[in-house]
N, C-alpha and C positions, 0 to 999 in steps of 0.2 A: 287279378283274373286275366286269365289268358283265354281266348275264343279258340273254340274247336268247329269242327265243320258241324256239329250238332247245334251251335250256336248262331250259326249264319241267318241272316235276313231272309235269304231267299236261297233254294238248294243250288249249288254251283252249276251242276249240268244243265238246269233249266234256265240260270243265267246266261250260260254259253248258248243255248239255243235260242233264247230271245235274241241276245246281241247278234247271232249269224242270221237270224230270220230278220232282223232289223236292218242288217246290212244290206241285204237281197233286196228289200222294199226302198230303201235308200237310194240302191243303184237304178232301181226301174223309175223313182221318183226324179233321179237326177239326168237319166237317159231323156226323159220325156221334157225337163227343163233345159236341156242344152240343144235337143233337137228343136224343140219350140223356139228357141231364141235362135238359132241358126237359120232356121225357115222363115222366119217373119221377121218385122221391122224393129222388133226388141231388143237385136243386138244392138243397136245403136246406143241403147243408154249404156251398154257396158263397155264402148269403146272410149278409150282414154286419148286425150288430144294432148301431146305433149308440151307444145310451147304455151308457157305461162301455167302449167300445171301443178308445180311445186308453189307457185306464188297464191294460187286459188286455195289448195290444200292447208297454207298456212293461214289464210284469212278465214277459212271455215273452222279451223282449230280454233282460233282465236274467238270466235263467235262462241263456240261450245264452252269454252272456258271461262269468257268474261262477259261478253256482250249479252247473250239470252239473258243472263241474271241483272243485265243493267236496262234490258227492255229494248235493246238495239234491234232495227230491222234485219231480218235474214240476209245474209250476203248473197246468197243464191236461192231465190225464191222458187218453188217448184211450179212447173208449167207443163203444157203438153209435150213440149221439147225437151224439158229437164225433168227426168223422175228422181235422179239422186243430186245431192249435193258432191262437191269434189271428195271429201272424207268417205262419203257413203260409196262413191262408184269406186275408189281404191279397195275398200274394206270389200265389198262385194266380189269385185274382181279376184282379189286375192283370194279370198275364201272360195268362192264358188268353182273359180277355173284353176286353183293350184291345190289348196288343203283339201277340199271335198272329193275331187279324182283322185288325189293321193292316198287318202284314206280308203276309197274303195278299192285301189288297185294294190294297196298294201294288204287290206283285208282279205282279197280274193287269194292273194299270195299265202296269206297264213292259213286260209281254209285247205289250200291245196301246197303245202310245205315243201313237197318234192320239187316245184319250181323255182324255188330260193335257192340262190348260192349257197353252197354249204358253208363256206368259211370265208371272212372278210377281216384280212390281216390278223389270223389266228383267232379271230372270234366268230361264233356261230351267226350265220346269215339269218337264223332264223331270230335269235335274239336282238340283232339290229333291226330286222323287220318291225318285230314286234314293240320295240322301244320308239322307233320312228312312226309306228301306227299311233301309239298311244300319244306320243306329243302332238301329233296334228291334231287327233281328237281332242286332246285338252284345249289345243288352240281353237278349235271350232266351238268348242263349250265357251269358252271367254267370250267369243262374238256374240253367242246367242245370248249372254247374260249383258252384255254391252247393248245390243240388238232391244231386248226387252226393256234395258232401263233408259234408253233413248226414247223408246216410244212412249214410255209412261211420262215424259217430262214436256210433251206438247200442250195447247190449250185443251184439246178433249182426249185424253189417253185411250178412251174406249174406240174412237174413230182412228188413232193412230194403231192400235191393236188388229182392228179391220183391215188397215192398210198392209199389213204384216202378212195377213190371210191372203187377200185378193193381189197385192203386189201395186196398187195403185192409191195415191192420196186424192182425197178430195180436195180440189182447188178452189180456193174462194174468191 
């Protein structure tokens, strides 16, 4: 059986409109996040101190891979001064300061394709932009799935999901 337009889950033009409106809402939310971070002390949680960072990253990855299943203590417990462990910090910085802005910029470029370079090495600039936009969106989606999974593995999953909403863990 071949799917046709009449068999679609949602009308294509409606999906495009929802996607475009969601992109505009995402952009406004991101601007609030970005401005909030650079105008408050919250930015300190996203700054990566390079000295020993790779070792801390490995230590955290080992904890997530083996340690937490063995009941080991968390190598980087949360505190007033530490909102993220090293793996979270790297993930948030990459997603929130690289991929999300890229998706927004490429999305606006696709909304106004006349600003995109016509051809890049004999390939349509719009095609390259659309593929890059899709790949970045997919990576953000993977981040979301991992984010939700990690939130569910704590002692109190409901509390962890609350921290996803408000951005803060209750420190015991």
